N, C-alpha and C positions, 0 to 999 in steps of 0.2 A: 504493500500500500504506500510505503514511503516514496517509492520511485515515482508514483503518480503525483504525489504532492511536490516532490523536488523538481519534477520536470513537467509541471502543468502546462507551461507554454509550449514545450516541444510536442507533447501529446495533442494539444489543441491545434498546432500547426499540421500535424499528421492527419487529423480529422478534416481539417480545412482542405488539404490536398485530395482526400477521398471525396468530399462534397463537390469540389471544383471539377473532379473527373466526371462525375455524373452531370454536372452543369454544362461542361464543354460538349459532351455528347448530345445533350438535349438542345442546346443553343445552335450547334452546328446544323442539325437537321431542321430546326425551326427557322433558321436564317434562309435556308433554301426555299422554304415555303412562304414566308411572309416578309423577308428582307431584313438586313442587319439593323437599319435605323429603327424599324418598328420593334424588333426584338429588344434593342437596347432600352428604349423608353418604357415598353410594356413590362419588361423584367423588373425594372425599378418600381413601377407602380404596384405590381402584384407583390413584390417583395415587401414594400411598405405596408400593404394590407396584412400580410402574415405577421410582420413585426408589431403592428399596432394591436392585433388580436392577442398576440403573446404578451405584449406589455400590459394590456388591460387585465389579463388573467393573473399575471405574475406581480405586477406593480400597482395595478389599479389606475394606471394612467395610459390613455390611448396615445397622447402626444407627449414628447419629452419636455414638458413644461418646467421640470425641476432642474434642468441643466443650467449651468451658469453661463454668463456671457462669454467667459473664457472658453468653455466647452463649445459653444455655438460658433465662435469665430474660427477656431482651429479645425474643428470637425467639418464645418462648411467648406473651408478652404481645401481640406483633405478630399471631400466628396467631389468637388469641382476638378481638382488635379487628377485624382484617381479614376473616377467613373467617366468623366467627360473627356478631359484632355488625353489621359493614358489610353482608355479603351478606344476612343475615336482614332487615334494615331495607329494603334495596333491593328484595327480592322482595315484601315487604309493600306497598311503594309501587306496584309493578307492578299489584297487584290493585286498589288504591284509585284511582289517578289515571292508570293506563295506562303502558305502556312508553315511549311517545314523550316524555311530559312528565317521566317519571323520568329518561330519558337526558339530557334537556335540563338538568335540575338537576344531573346527574352531571358536566356540563361544568365545574362549580365545583370538581371534584377537584383540578386542577392548581394554581389559586391557593390553595386550602386547604392543599395539600401544601407549596407554597412558604412559606406562613405558618408551618406547624408545623416545617418544616426550618429556618427562620430562628429560630424561638422556641427549639427544642430543641438544634440543633447549629450555629447561627450561619451557615447558608448564605445567601449573597446572590446575587440574579440581576442580570445586567447589563441595561442599557437595551435592548439587542438581544434578550436573552432575554425580557424583558417584552413587547416588541412581537411577537415570535414566538408567545408564549403567547396574546396577545390575538387575533392573526390566526387562530391554529389553532382555538381554541374558538368563534370567530365563524363560521368555516367549518363546523365540526362542527354548530353550532346550525342553520345554513342547510340543511345536508344532512338533519338530523333532521326539520325542518318542511317540507322539500320532497319528502319521500317520497310516492310515489304509492300508491294503493290503501289509504290510511289513512283511516278514517272519523272519527277524532278531530278535533274542531274546537277552534281556539284559544279559550280561555275563561278569564276571570279568576275564575270560580266553581269553582275547584279545591278539593277537600276539604283543609282545613288539616292534618288528620292525615296525609294522603297526602304532602303537601309536607314535613312534618316527618320522615316515614319516609325520603323520598328524601334529605333533607339529612343525616339520620343515616347513611344508606348512604354518602354522599359523605365525611362526616367519618371514618367507619370505614375506608374505603379509603385516604384520605389519611394518616391517623394510622398505620394499619397499615404503609404503605409507609415512612414516616419511622422508625418503630420498628424496621423490618427493617434499615434502613441503620445505625441505632445498634447493633443486635445483631450485624450481619454482620462488621464490622471486616475482618480479613484471612482470615476463615473461608471455606470452600468454599460457593458459592451454592447448589449442589444439595443439599448436606448441611444447609444452613441452611433450605432449603425443607422438608426432611424434618421438622425440628423444628417449623416453623410448622404443617405439616399434622397432625402428631401432636397438637398443641395444639387444632387445629380439630376433629379427630375426637372428642377427649374432650369438647369443647364441645357438639358435635352429639349425642353419646351422651346427655349430660345433657338436652338439649333434646327429643330424641325420646322419652326416658323420661318427662319431665314431661308432654309432649303425648300420651303413649300412642299413638305412631305406629309401633311396631315391626311391627305387622301389615302396614302399608303398605309398609314396607321389605322385609319377607319376600316379599310378592306381587311387588314390583318386581324382585327377584332372579330370579324365574321368568319375567319378560317378556323374551324374547330380543331383540326390536327395541329396547326401552328400554335394556337393558343394553349392547347393541352401540353405541348412540349415546352412552351415558354413558361407556363405555370410550374411544371416540374423543375425546370432550370432555375426559376426564381426561388423556389422553396429551398433548394440545395445551394444556391448561389448567394443572392443578396440577403436572404434570411439567415440560413445556417452558416454558409461559407464565410461571408464577410464578418459576421458576428464572431465566429470562432477565430478568425484571423486577428481580430482585436483582442480577444482573450490571449492569443498567442503572444502578441507584442507587449501585452500588459505584464506577462510573467517571464518573458525571456528577451534576449537582445533581438532587435529588429532584423539584423542581418541573419541570425540563426533561424528565426521564424520564417523569413523570406526564402531561405535556402530549402527548408523542409517543404514549404508550400509549393515550391517549384517542381515537385515530384510528379505533377500531373502527367507529363509525357510517358513516365515509367508506369504509373498506375493504370494508364489507359490501354496498356498492352493486353491485359487480361480480357476486358470487355471487347476489345477489337478482335480477339481470337474467338470468343464465344458468340458475339452478336454478328460480326461481319465476316467470320470464318477466315480471317487473315492468318498467314503462317508467321510464326515467330522466328526471326533470324538469330544467328549466333551473336551478332553485334548487339541486338536488342537485349538478349539475355545477359550478355557480358555487361552492358551498360546498366542494366537493372541491378545486378549484383554489386557493381562498383558504387552506384549511387546509394544503395541501401547501406553499404559499408561506410560511406561518408556520413550518412545520417546517424548511424550507430555511434559515431564519435561524439555527437552532441549529447548523448545520454550517459557518457562516462564521467 
């Protein structure tokens, strides 16, 4: 039992990676049915509904009215940077350089997170943490490039704009996580997620209005399959996943939490085999073992 208490943040980060694996599968399919912009704003609205119901049952408050102005300022900034800036740039990079190369660049999120956490809140990683981080995203990279059934070829001729978008997505996610830790303090992680999502919703309202995409959102609402998948993704993403990510950064270093949460490409191997009947390559298996070995160092 002591190991769960001593490593609450690390276990919360592991659960976050599991939740985000389910979310990524759900949103990938939903995006093909109703479009990425619609999925992005609807996932936040549905996630806010789940969070509000949970908050009312657990805290007796539908709205996070007990949050301080300090909480609101930092968590709002975190929501805009992470949900709007980070996710928007990431989805743009998918279109230009493909998801595999984008995911590879996103393995930079943990060191970028560690850099921002050191710069903004003075967090320092131990040598063991640094080794664990290196092993983990080395394994993740191997798993990404070892995926079977992927027609993309390794090339140095990637569009610079796509690389910049992916880097922007990595910076957005990393900075958003650190800003969350700053704004969280001793506040409830689920209520803090409400604040982040509210900020994200207003950000996407502005974006959808500027891009004149409300027609797409309206059509998406009437797509039963798309909405079912978006709802499933919202439950495990904005509701459980994001909330547990805040629990993770509350109880451990942001760089460590970010590294463990980046395991999604490794965790997604099993459902890819079961659901999509993909074959597991040697590189994937090796990458999975290497990344798990890296994560194990965080629990020592």
